[in-house]
MIMI-835834 format. One record per residue: residue in three letters; x, y, z of N, C-alpha, C, O in turn; chain; residue number from 1. Coordinates in Angstrom, 3 decimals, padded with zeros to 6 digits, always signed. Atoms other than C-alpha are relative to their C-alpha. Example, Ala and Ser with C-alpha at 12.3 -4.5 7.8 and 13.67 -1.06 7.14 Angstrom:
2
ATOM rest      nxx      nyy      nzz     caxx     cayy     cazz      cxx      cyy      czz      oxx      oyy      ozz kette  nr
ATOM  Ala +000.890 -001.190 +000.000 +012.300 -004.500 +007.800 +000.900 +001.200 +000.000 +001.936 +001.181 +000.665     A   1
ATOM  Ser -000.820 -001.190 -000.060 +013.670 -001.060 +007.140 -000.770 +001.090 +000.730 -000.261 +002.198 +000.899     A   2
This chain:
170
ATOM rest      nxx      nyy      nzz     caxx     cayy     cazz      cxx      cyy      czz      oxx      oyy      ozz kette  nr
ATOM  Met +000.355 -000.868 -001.119 +094.286 +087.068 +048.947 +001.094 -000.085 +001.047 +001.461 -001.182 +001.469     A   1
ATOM  Asn -001.046 -000.060 -001.004 +096.953 +088.182 +051.422 -000.609 -000.329 +001.362 -001.616 +000.260 +001.756     A   2
ATOM  Asp +000.527 +000.414 -001.299 +096.425 +086.506 +054.792 +000.763 +000.588 +001.172 +000.435 +000.301 +002.324     A   3
ATOM  Thr -000.820 -000.558 -001.057 +099.003 +088.456 +056.759 -000.399 +001.442 +000.268 -000.511 +002.233 -000.668     A   4
ATOM  Pro +000.313 -001.398 -000.300 +098.072 +091.654 +058.598 +001.106 +000.922 -000.483 +002.279 +000.548 -000.496     A   5
ATOM  Ala -000.956 -000.996 +000.481 +099.754 +094.779 +057.237 +001.026 +000.294 +001.086 +000.780 +000.092 +002.275     A   6
ATOM  Ala -001.077 -000.311 -000.933 +103.000 +095.860 +058.819 -000.513 +000.922 +001.107 -001.178 +001.921 +000.834     A   7
ATOM  Gly +000.417 -000.815 -001.130 +102.383 +097.257 +062.291 -001.368 -000.364 +000.546 -001.721 +000.069 +001.643     A   8
ATOM  Ala +001.329 +000.401 -000.463 +098.904 +095.709 +062.569 +000.137 -001.278 +000.817 +000.281 -002.369 +000.265     A   9
ATOM  Val -000.128 +001.147 -000.894 +099.122 +093.430 +065.588 -001.398 -000.470 +000.368 -002.178 +000.297 +000.932     A  10
ATOM  Pro +001.334 +000.501 -000.351 +096.061 +091.201 +065.992 -000.283 +000.142 +001.489 +000.588 -000.097 +002.325     A  11
ATOM  Ala +000.404 -000.182 -001.393 +094.166 +091.908 +069.188 -000.063 -001.345 +000.712 -000.328 -002.371 +000.084     A  12
ATOM  Pro +000.102 +001.238 -000.770 +094.246 +089.327 +071.984 -001.429 -000.550 -000.037 -002.406 +000.199 -000.040     A  13
ATOM  Leu +001.290 +000.679 +000.096 +091.441 +086.792 +071.823 -000.925 +000.379 +001.153 -002.124 +000.556 +000.935     A  14
ATOM  Thr +000.827 -000.322 -001.158 +090.205 +087.622 +075.343 -000.741 +001.320 -000.204 -001.942 +001.408 +000.052     A  15
ATOM  Arg +000.641 -001.299 +000.228 +089.531 +091.253 +074.457 -001.009 -000.076 -001.138 -002.056 +000.569 -001.085     A  16
ATOM  Arg +000.949 +000.150 +001.115 +087.880 +090.246 +071.182 -001.289 -000.669 +000.472 -002.384 -000.251 +000.097     A  17
ATOM  Val +001.180 +000.704 -000.518 +085.545 +087.843 +072.988 -000.832 +000.938 +000.874 -002.055 +000.980 +000.745     A  18
ATOM  Leu +000.733 -000.934 -000.853 +084.631 +090.465 +075.600 -000.706 +001.076 -000.837 -001.838 +001.456 -000.540     A  19
ATOM  Ala +000.613 -001.001 +000.879 +083.981 +093.020 +072.851 -001.223 -000.585 -000.700 -002.252 +000.080 -000.819     A  20
ATOM  Arg +001.136 +000.648 +000.684 +081.733 +090.542 +071.003 -001.149 -000.183 +000.976 -002.307 -000.015 +000.593     A  21
ATOM  Leu +001.066 +000.160 -000.995 +079.807 +089.855 +074.236 -000.742 +001.314 +000.240 -001.967 +001.320 +000.359     A  22
ATOM  Val +000.643 -001.308 -000.137 +079.154 +093.583 +074.683 -000.923 +000.238 -001.189 -002.068 +000.655 -001.019     A  23
ATOM  Asp +000.812 -000.216 +001.204 +077.918 +093.771 +071.093 -001.208 -000.934 -000.055 -002.279 -000.535 -000.511     A  24
ATOM  Val +001.130 +000.943 -000.020 +075.748 +090.660 +071.519 -001.111 +000.533 +000.914 -002.293 +000.411 +000.593     A  25
ATOM  Leu +001.012 -000.579 -000.895 +074.003 +092.356 +074.456 -000.732 +001.163 -000.677 -001.955 +001.271 -000.580     A  26
ATOM  Val +000.630 -001.110 +000.726 +073.379 +095.480 +072.380 -000.904 -000.539 -001.107 -002.024 -000.061 -001.286     A  27
ATOM  Leu +000.788 +000.577 +001.101 +072.171 +093.376 +069.437 -001.257 -000.704 +000.515 -002.292 -000.691 -000.151     A  28
ATOM  Ala +001.192 +000.623 -000.587 +069.808 +091.439 +071.714 -001.054 +001.066 +000.283 -002.244 +000.846 +000.057     A  29
ATOM  Gly +000.928 -001.107 -000.228 +068.267 +094.764 +072.720 -000.621 +000.489 -001.296 -001.815 +000.782 -001.344     A  30
ATOM  Ile +000.514 -000.410 +001.318 +067.933 +095.751 +069.060 -001.044 -001.000 -000.485 -002.096 -000.611 -000.992     A  31
ATOM  Ser +000.931 +001.045 +000.428 +066.249 +092.429 +068.303 -001.320 +000.097 +000.767 -002.396 -000.039 +000.184     A  32
ATOM  Leu +001.220 -000.159 -000.804 +063.801 +092.919 +071.170 -000.822 +001.198 -000.472 -002.047 +001.118 -000.565     A  33
ATOM  Leu +000.707 -001.192 +000.485 +062.939 +096.403 +069.920 -000.680 -000.242 -001.346 -001.824 +000.159 -001.556     A  34
ATOM  Val +000.580 +000.299 +001.318 +062.392 +095.207 +066.355 -001.242 -000.866 +000.162 -002.289 -000.575 -000.417     A  35
ATOM  Asn +001.135 +000.903 -000.184 +060.134 +092.379 +067.486 -001.144 +000.657 +000.763 -002.310 +000.421 +000.447     A  36
ATOM  Ala +001.050 -000.704 -000.749 +058.256 +094.559 +069.993 -000.749 +000.969 -000.903 -001.955 +001.163 -000.742     A  37
ATOM  Ala +000.655 -000.923 +000.933 +057.554 +097.059 +067.213 -000.887 -000.750 -000.989 -001.885 -000.207 -001.463     A  38
ATOM  Leu +000.762 +000.773 +000.987 +056.263 +094.299 +064.926 -001.231 -000.688 +000.587 -002.233 -000.848 -000.110     A  39
ATOM  Val +001.106 +000.770 -000.589 +053.981 +092.437 +067.359 -001.344 +000.712 -000.130 -002.324 +000.062 -000.494     A  40
ATOM  Pro +001.310 -000.646 +000.156 +051.228 +095.092 +067.351 -000.516 +000.007 -001.444 -001.715 +000.164 -001.675     A  41
ATOM  Leu +000.395 +000.002 +001.410 +051.217 +094.928 +063.534 -000.455 -001.369 -000.487 -001.047 -001.479 -001.561     A  42
ATOM  Ala +000.367 +001.354 +000.399 +050.667 +091.156 +063.432 -001.490 -000.221 +000.251 -001.973 +000.030 +001.356     A  43
ATOM  Pro +001.433 +000.251 -000.195 +047.017 +090.221 +062.874 -000.230 -001.225 +000.891 +000.532 -002.191 +000.843     A  44
ATOM  Gly +000.368 +001.145 -000.846 +045.378 +087.903 +065.407 +000.935 -000.161 +001.179 +001.454 +000.811 +001.728     A  45
ATOM  Glu -000.860 +000.325 -001.132 +047.374 +086.162 +068.095 +001.443 +000.402 -000.286 +001.915 +000.244 -001.411     A  46
ATOM  Pro -001.420 -000.300 +000.221 +050.944 +087.382 +068.596 +000.753 -001.276 -000.372 +000.559 -002.308 +000.269     A  47
ATOM  Pro -000.736 +001.195 +000.427 +053.272 +084.962 +066.791 +001.035 -000.426 +001.038 +001.523 +000.384 +001.826     A  48
ATOM  Ala -001.023 +000.523 -000.904 +055.642 +082.753 +068.712 +001.364 +000.528 -000.429 +001.614 +000.698 -001.623     A  49
ATOM  Pro -001.348 -000.460 +000.355 +059.240 +084.001 +068.889 +000.681 -001.007 -000.924 +000.602 -002.216 -000.705     A  50
ATOM  Gly -000.699 +000.862 +000.936 +061.278 +082.634 +066.012 -000.930 -000.736 -000.941 -000.496 -001.605 -001.698     A  51
ATOM  Gly +000.959 +000.669 +000.857 +058.100 +081.575 +064.257 +000.209 +000.348 -001.461 +000.869 +001.334 -001.790     A  52
ATOM  Gly -000.122 -000.231 +001.435 +057.872 +081.350 +060.505 -001.102 +000.911 -000.481 -001.551 +001.802 +000.240     A  53
ATOM  Gly +001.050 -000.811 +000.580 +055.294 +082.845 +058.236 +000.497 +001.398 -000.337 +001.688 +001.696 -000.251     A  54
ATOM  Val -000.342 -001.357 +000.409 +055.202 +086.433 +057.110 +000.652 +000.764 +001.146 +001.643 +001.466 +000.944     A  55
ATOM  Phe -000.567 -000.704 -001.151 +055.867 +087.765 +060.606 +001.462 -000.391 +000.199 +002.313 +000.478 +000.392     A  56
ATOM  Gly -001.371 +000.478 -000.198 +058.996 +085.609 +060.958 +000.956 +000.529 -001.054 +002.086 +000.906 -000.743     A  57
ATOM  Val -000.846 -000.492 +001.090 +060.346 +086.659 +057.564 +000.252 +001.499 +000.158 +001.385 +001.961 +000.024     A  58
ATOM  Val -000.154 -001.454 -000.176 +059.690 +090.368 +058.183 +000.911 +000.296 +001.187 +001.791 +001.153 +001.105     A  59
ATOM  Ala -000.849 -000.203 -001.180 +061.234 +090.155 +061.651 +001.454 -000.331 -000.308 +002.357 +000.393 +000.111     A  60
ATOM  Ala -001.370 +000.401 +000.343 +064.293 +088.335 +060.270 +000.674 +001.036 -000.893 +001.827 +001.400 -000.666     A  61
ATOM  Val -000.577 -000.986 +000.925 +064.830 +090.829 +057.444 +000.296 +001.310 +000.722 +001.369 +001.886 +000.546     A  62
ATOM  Leu -000.222 -001.262 -000.722 +064.406 +093.873 +059.697 +001.105 -000.116 +001.048 +001.896 +000.810 +001.229     A  63
ATOM  Thr -001.048 +000.203 -001.002 +066.610 +092.428 +062.426 +001.369 -000.086 -000.677 +002.336 +000.505 -000.199     A  64
ATOM  Phe -001.245 +000.101 +000.761 +069.307 +091.508 +059.881 +000.450 +001.386 -000.465 +001.626 +001.731 -000.353     A  65
ATOM  Ala -000.329 -001.359 +000.465 +069.150 +095.040 +058.430 +000.489 +000.870 +001.162 +001.431 +001.647 +001.005     A  66
ATOM  Ala -000.415 -000.781 -001.169 +069.419 +096.560 +061.911 +001.392 -000.426 +000.468 +002.211 +000.419 +000.828     A  67
ATOM  Tyr -001.312 +000.499 -000.399 +072.391 +094.329 +062.774 +001.082 +000.509 -000.952 +002.157 +000.927 -000.520     A  68
ATOM  Leu -000.969 -000.501 +000.975 +074.142 +095.296 +059.539 +000.233 +001.498 +000.187 +001.369 +001.966 +000.122     A  69
ATOM  Ala -000.136 -001.444 -000.208 +073.447 +098.979 +060.164 +000.881 +000.275 +001.223 +001.732 +001.164 +001.197     A  70
ATOM  Tyr -000.796 -000.136 -001.223 +074.914 +098.628 +063.662 +001.471 -000.278 -000.286 +002.336 +000.555 -000.017     A  71
ATOM  Glu -001.388 +000.443 +000.210 +078.039 +096.741 +062.623 +000.706 +000.827 -001.071 +001.805 +001.334 -000.849     A  72
ATOM  Val -000.634 -000.702 +001.118 +078.742 +098.404 +059.272 +000.064 +001.503 +000.267 +001.113 +002.125 +000.096     A  73
ATOM  Gly +000.034 -001.446 -000.225 +077.654 +101.928 +060.182 +000.994 +000.457 +001.044 +001.728 +001.421 +000.828     A  74
ATOM  Leu -000.904 -000.403 -001.081 +079.581 +102.099 +063.444 +001.459 -000.303 -000.326 +002.356 +000.438 +000.075     A  75
ATOM  Thr -001.379 +000.314 +000.383 +082.649 +100.402 +062.015 +000.536 +001.022 -000.992 +001.683 +001.456 -000.882     A  76
ATOM  Leu -000.452 -001.000 +000.972 +082.818 +102.806 +059.090 +000.176 +001.370 +000.653 +001.115 +002.099 +000.333     A  77
ATOM  Ala -000.062 -001.324 -000.637 +082.159 +105.843 +061.285 +001.077 +000.104 +001.076 +001.724 +001.142 +001.215     A  78
ATOM  His -000.868 -000.087 -001.185 +084.294 +104.948 +064.311 +001.113 -001.039 +000.042 +001.892 -001.063 +000.995     A  79
ATOM  Gly -001.038 +001.024 +000.006 +086.535 +102.033 +063.342 -000.388 -001.276 +000.718 +000.373 -002.243 +000.711     A  80
ATOM  Gly +000.440 +001.200 -000.705 +084.541 +099.536 +065.383 -001.334 +000.219 +000.674 -001.824 +001.344 +000.772     A  81
ATOM  Thr +001.268 -000.026 -000.728 +081.370 +098.711 +067.238 +000.250 +000.496 +001.422 +001.403 +000.612 +001.837     A  82
ATOM  Pro -000.202 -000.410 -001.400 +080.765 +099.910 +070.808 +000.796 -001.018 +000.819 +001.608 -000.631 +001.660     A  83
ATOM  Gly -000.777 +001.015 -000.718 +082.118 +096.594 +072.111 +001.481 +000.121 -000.298 +002.306 +000.092 +000.615     A  84
ATOM  Lys -001.408 -000.159 +000.372 +085.349 +097.009 +070.174 +000.575 +001.287 +000.584 +001.677 +001.289 +001.132     A  85
ATOM  Arg -000.501 -001.289 -000.490 +085.683 +100.662 +071.129 +000.213 -000.034 +001.515 +001.211 +000.480 +002.020     A  86
ATOM  Leu -000.100 +000.102 -001.454 +085.050 +099.918 +074.817 +001.250 -000.772 +000.424 +001.873 -000.452 +001.436     A  87
ATOM  Leu -001.159 +000.834 -000.322 +087.816 +097.303 +074.787 +001.276 +000.483 -000.687 +002.305 -000.190 -000.634     A  88
ATOM  Gly -001.194 -000.558 +000.631 +090.220 +099.509 +072.823 +000.416 -000.719 -001.263 +001.607 -000.841 -001.549     A  89
ATOM  Leu -000.273 +000.726 +001.235 +089.934 +097.585 +069.564 -000.562 +000.759 -001.191 -001.415 +001.635 -001.043     A  90
ATOM  Arg +000.558 -000.546 +001.226 +089.303 +098.542 +065.972 +000.203 -001.007 -001.119 +001.035 -001.909 -001.022     A  91
ATOM  Leu -000.134 +000.850 +001.166 +088.875 +096.853 +062.633 +000.973 +000.668 -000.960 +000.815 +001.844 -001.287     A  92
ATOM  Ala -001.009 -000.534 +000.911 +091.856 +097.318 +060.312 +000.034 -000.855 -001.260 -000.252 -002.051 -001.210     A  93
ATOM  Pro -000.143 +000.786 +001.232 +092.378 +096.281 +056.699 +001.304 -000.787 +000.032 +002.268 -000.384 +000.683     A  94
ATOM  Val -001.218 +000.789 +000.117 +094.921 +093.593 +055.914 +000.924 +000.656 -001.028 +002.145 +000.623 -000.879     A  95
ATOM  Ala -000.786 -000.603 +001.072 +096.054 +095.439 +052.790 +000.821 +001.174 +000.532 +000.312 +002.029 +001.256     A  96
ATOM  Ala -000.878 -001.092 -000.408 +099.014 +097.727 +053.360 -000.439 +001.292 -000.683 -000.948 +001.275 -001.803     A  97
ATOM  Gly +000.291 -001.302 +000.593 +098.486 +101.422 +052.764 -001.421 +000.486 +000.221 -001.755 +001.602 -000.178     A  98
ATOM  Glu +001.371 -000.412 -000.288 +094.848 +101.510 +053.898 -000.128 +000.239 +001.503 +000.460 -000.476 +002.316     A  99
ATOM  Asp +000.203 -000.318 -001.409 +093.733 +103.092 +057.160 -001.176 -000.769 +000.583 -001.095 -001.294 +001.693     A 100
ATOM  Arg +001.213 +000.697 -000.438 +090.248 +101.563 +057.428 -000.524 -000.874 -001.127 -000.326 -000.565 -002.302     A 101
ATOM  Pro +000.603 +000.816 +001.058 +088.452 +098.780 +055.599 -001.149 +000.759 -000.656 -001.811 +001.575 -000.014     A 102
ATOM  Gly +001.074 -000.654 +000.729 +086.000 +099.924 +052.950 -001.368 -000.579 +000.339 -001.478 -001.595 +001.026     A 103
ATOM  Ala +001.380 +000.401 -000.293 +082.215 +099.609 +053.085 -000.292 -001.421 -000.475 -000.920 -002.193 +000.250     A 104
ATOM  Ala +000.275 +001.345 +000.526 +082.090 +096.486 +050.885 +000.658 -001.065 +000.866 +000.064 -002.114 +001.115     A 105
ATOM  Ala -000.708 +000.964 -000.844 +084.673 +094.714 +053.052 -000.711 -000.193 +001.337 -000.866 -001.320 +001.809     A 106
ATOM  Val +000.693 +000.086 -001.296 +082.843 +095.534 +056.287 -001.362 -000.671 -000.180 -001.799 -001.429 +000.685     A 107
ATOM  Leu +001.288 +000.632 +000.283 +079.529 +094.506 +054.717 +000.154 -001.513 -000.172 -000.648 -002.280 +000.362     A 108
ATOM  Arg -000.247 +001.446 +000.174 +080.949 +091.113 +053.632 +000.265 -000.656 +001.353 -000.294 -001.708 +001.663     A 109
ATOM  Arg -000.352 +000.532 -001.316 +082.415 +090.551 +057.092 -001.239 -000.137 +000.886 -001.436 -001.162 +001.538     A 110
ATOM  Ser +001.191 -000.008 -000.852 +079.168 +091.449 +058.844 -001.067 -000.972 -000.490 -001.742 -001.614 +000.315     A 111
ATOM  Ala +001.010 +000.913 +000.555 +076.937 +089.455 +056.490 +000.285 -001.443 +000.399 -000.643 -002.210 +000.654     A 112
ATOM  Val -000.354 +001.358 -000.438 +078.849 +086.278 +057.381 -000.390 -000.201 +001.461 -000.913 -001.252 +001.833     A 113
ATOM  Leu +000.325 +000.117 -001.418 +078.391 +086.972 +061.085 -001.502 -000.126 +000.246 -001.928 -000.862 +001.136     A 114
ATOM  Tyr +001.430 -000.096 -000.298 +074.660 +087.659 +060.842 -000.903 -000.709 -000.995 -002.118 -000.514 -000.964     A 115
ATOM  Ala +000.817 +000.727 +000.976 +073.504 +085.405 +057.991 -001.051 -000.867 +000.680 -002.149 -001.046 +000.153     A 116
ATOM  Ser +000.951 +000.881 -000.700 +071.833 +083.125 +060.529 -001.247 +000.762 +000.440 -002.322 +000.174 +000.550     A 117
ATOM  Val +001.159 -000.813 -000.387 +069.558 +085.992 +061.605 -000.953 +000.130 -001.182 -002.166 -000.024 -001.033     A 118
ATOM  Leu +000.811 -000.154 +001.204 +068.347 +086.559 +058.055 -000.689 -001.313 -000.383 -001.832 -001.314 -000.839     A 119
ATOM  Leu +000.523 +001.299 +000.433 +067.838 +082.843 +057.430 -000.729 -000.755 +001.117 -001.081 -001.921 +000.939     A 120
ATOM  Ala +000.658 +000.655 -001.135 +066.225 +082.072 +060.814 -001.344 -000.632 -000.339 -001.628 -001.715 +000.172     A 121
ATOM  Pro +001.299 +000.624 +000.273 +062.727 +081.432 +059.363 +000.041 -001.185 -000.978 -000.987 -001.822 -001.210     A 122
ATOM  Val -000.091 +001.061 +001.010 +064.017 +078.887 +056.807 +000.491 -001.285 +000.654 +001.664 -001.383 +001.014     A 123
ATOM  Pro -000.395 +001.249 -000.655 +064.021 +075.363 +058.276 +001.210 -000.642 -000.682 +001.344 -000.592 -001.905     A 124
ATOM  Leu -001.237 +000.674 +000.382 +067.322 +073.461 +057.994 +001.069 +000.963 -000.507 +002.225 +000.873 -000.095     A 125
ATOM  Val -000.965 -000.982 +000.483 +068.987 +076.316 +056.123 +000.465 +000.861 +001.174 +001.624 +001.270 +001.233     A 126
ATOM  Asn -000.362 -000.817 -001.163 +068.897 +078.266 +059.393 +001.084 -000.667 +000.841 +001.943 +000.013 +001.402     A 127
ATOM  Val -000.996 +000.732 -000.780 +070.939 +075.547 +061.103 +001.367 +000.096 -000.682 +002.385 +000.300 -000.021     A 128
ATOM  Val -001.254 -000.119 +000.751 +073.572 +075.615 +058.354 +000.558 +001.419 +000.139 +001.754 +001.601 +000.367     A 129
ATOM  Ala -000.443 -001.397 -000.118 +073.709 +079.424 +058.472 +000.541 +000.286 +001.396 +001.550 +000.975 +001.544     A 130
ATOM  Leu -000.494 -000.177 -001.364 +074.077 +079.361 +062.256 +001.371 -000.652 +000.148 +002.269 -000.086 +000.772     A 131
ATOM  Gly -001.298 +000.682 -000.041 +076.904 +076.842 +061.872 +001.098 +000.824 -000.647 +002.211 +000.891 -000.125     A 132
ATOM  Val -000.988 -000.845 +000.688 +078.691 +079.142 +059.403 +000.347 +001.211 +000.867 +001.516 +001.577 +000.988     A 133
ATOM  Ser -000.247 -001.167 -000.850 +078.271 +082.138 +061.720 +000.858 -000.370 +001.210 +001.784 +000.360 +001.564     A 134
ATOM  Val -000.777 +000.444 -001.162 +079.602 +080.206 +064.717 +001.420 -000.363 -000.434 +002.390 -000.013 +000.238     A 135
ATOM  Phe -001.329 +000.368 +000.498 +082.466 +078.768 +062.653 +000.831 +001.244 -000.305 +002.035 +001.269 -000.050     A 136
ATOM  Ala -000.720 -001.235 +000.328 +083.376 +082.273 +061.476 +000.695 +000.562 +001.233 +001.845 +000.996 +001.167     A 137
ATOM  Val -000.568 -000.535 -001.235 +083.932 +083.357 +065.067 +001.035 -000.972 +000.580 +002.128 -000.555 +000.963     A 138
ATOM  Val -000.893 +001.001 -000.581 +085.526 +080.112 +066.293 +001.276 -000.151 -000.830 +002.340 -000.435 -000.279     A 139
ATOM  Ser -001.177 +000.164 +000.863 +087.886 +079.979 +063.302 +001.106 +000.995 +000.352 +002.274 +000.757 +000.044     A 140
ATOM  Ala -001.020 -000.964 -000.442 +089.653 +083.044 +064.735 +000.903 -000.617 +001.057 +002.080 -000.268 +001.142     A 141
ATOM  Val -000.790 +000.668 -001.034 +090.816 +080.852 +067.630 +001.008 -000.950 -000.651 +002.133 -001.100 -000.174     A 142
ATOM  Met -000.853 +000.987 +000.660 +092.261 +078.285 +065.235 +001.075 +000.639 -000.873 +002.062 -000.014 -001.211     A 143
ATOM  Asp -000.937 -000.673 +000.896 +094.099 +080.846 +063.103 +001.094 +000.682 +000.808 +000.926 +001.807 +001.278     A 144
ATOM  Arg -001.108 -000.563 -000.756 +097.408 +081.406 +064.821 +001.172 +000.233 -000.929 +001.458 -000.618 -001.770     A 145
ATOM  Pro +000.126 -001.025 -001.021 +099.141 +083.785 +065.035 -000.930 +001.152 -000.394 -001.164 +002.048 +000.417     A 146
ATOM  Ala +000.756 -001.157 +000.490 +096.926 +086.091 +062.936 -001.333 +000.201 +000.716 -001.785 +001.339 +000.846     A 147
ATOM  Gly +001.255 -000.132 -000.726 +093.698 +085.356 +064.844 -001.144 +000.531 -000.850 -002.026 +001.230 -000.351     A 148
ATOM  Arg +001.039 -000.482 +000.908 +091.532 +086.037 +061.802 -000.995 -001.115 -000.286 -000.620 -002.202 -000.727     A 149
ATOM  Gly +001.041 +000.965 +000.276 +088.222 +084.240 +061.496 -000.435 +000.067 -001.462 +000.040 +000.905 -002.229     A 150
ATOM  Leu +000.535 +000.028 +001.366 +086.351 +083.393 +058.303 -000.554 +001.361 -000.390 -000.331 +001.824 -001.509     A 151
ATOM  His +000.582 -001.312 +000.284 +084.498 +086.710 +058.539 +001.085 +001.045 -000.260 +000.919 +001.908 -001.122     A 152
ATOM  Asp -001.113 -000.926 +000.218 +087.808 +088.606 +058.804 +000.666 -000.265 -001.353 +001.015 +000.669 -002.075     A 153
ATOM  Arg -000.640 +000.351 +001.275 +089.282 +086.735 +055.848 -000.849 +000.473 -001.179 -000.324 +001.037 -002.139     A 154
ATOM  Leu +000.876 -000.438 +001.097 +086.256 +087.419 +053.644 -000.075 +001.521 -000.100 -000.297 +002.071 -001.180     A 155
ATOM  Gly +000.021 -001.459 -000.009 +086.345 +091.068 +054.676 +001.370 +000.630 -000.180 +001.485 +001.855 -000.225     A 156
ATOM  Gly -001.346 -000.542 +000.142 +090.109 +091.415 +054.249 +000.397 +000.863 +001.185 +001.049 +001.895 +001.027     A 157
ATOM  Ser -000.198 -000.825 -001.189 +090.302 +092.664 +057.820 +000.622 -000.792 +001.138 +000.725 -002.018 +001.096     A 158
ATOM  Val -000.532 +000.579 -001.220 +091.866 +092.040 +061.193 -000.389 +000.940 +001.149 -000.377 +002.160 +000.989     A 159
ATOM  Val +000.307 -000.816 -001.179 +090.831 +093.225 +064.664 +001.321 +000.248 +000.725 +002.045 -000.683 +001.077     A 160
ATOM  Val -001.261 -000.384 -000.640 +093.702 +095.134 +066.240 -000.281 +000.841 +001.234 -001.361 +001.412 +001.387     A 161
ATOM  Gly +000.119 -000.840 -001.192 +094.299 +096.879 +069.542 +000.425 +001.417 -000.308 +001.370 +001.651 -001.062     A 162
ATOM  Glu -000.386 -001.399 +000.155 +094.390 +100.648 +069.681 +000.911 +000.444 +001.105 +001.745 +001.329 +000.916     A 163
ATOM  Arg -000.875 -000.372 -001.103 +096.024 +100.856 +073.047 +000.979 -001.149 +000.238 +000.638 -002.309 +000.008     A 164
ATOM  Pro -000.993 +001.048 -000.187 +099.195 +098.968 +073.925 -000.434 -001.005 +001.068 -001.132 -000.672 +002.025     A 165
ATOM  Glu +000.274 +001.059 -000.977 +098.919 +095.689 +075.772 +000.873 +000.219 +001.225 +002.013 +000.670 +001.114     A 166
ATOM  Ser -000.826 -000.082 -001.192 +100.075 +095.667 +079.360 +000.955 -001.182 -000.036 +000.577 -002.299 -000.389     A 167
ATOM  Val -001.034 +001.041 +000.041 +103.289 +093.710 +079.649 +000.118 -000.591 +001.391 +000.352 +000.127 +002.363     A 168
ATOM  Ser -000.154 +000.662 -001.291 +103.398 +091.145 +082.421 +001.226 -000.895 -000.053 +001.491 -001.547 -001.063     A 169
ATOM  Ser -001.215 +000.812 +000.009 +106.589 +089.414 +083.463 -000.230 -001.291 +000.707 +000.681 -002.113 +000.804     A 170
């Protein structure tokens, strides 16, 4: 697997990537609230505790994971990035030369690594490992210099790049 971004693909600065992820986290939190609010009236008896297990927890985890994937994959395929990336002038680019945008399978792999902890939230102990992998995927981008590609980017064969030029400071 080639680990170097294609010619002309300059990895986006970490600060902009972090800000873009924060925007997306806020949107995803809203999606999660909507999914759970829609499910609570369907739960028999007392409303379940947030993050609880049982059937409610599994259904909530699966639906939230599906919504997160739809957000990340759908918007990336349609627009080159999520609203956070677009707002900060970023896009997802393939590492392979000769491609304009990463394919659906690549974006799906990348997103599944980021959100695996959501799907596995109701599974004790496994949820902690999945959360660790998701956090490592993001943090690993900081450790990968100069490419700035995290585990999720490597598995997806992608790199986050800037669409607008960086301001040059002297």
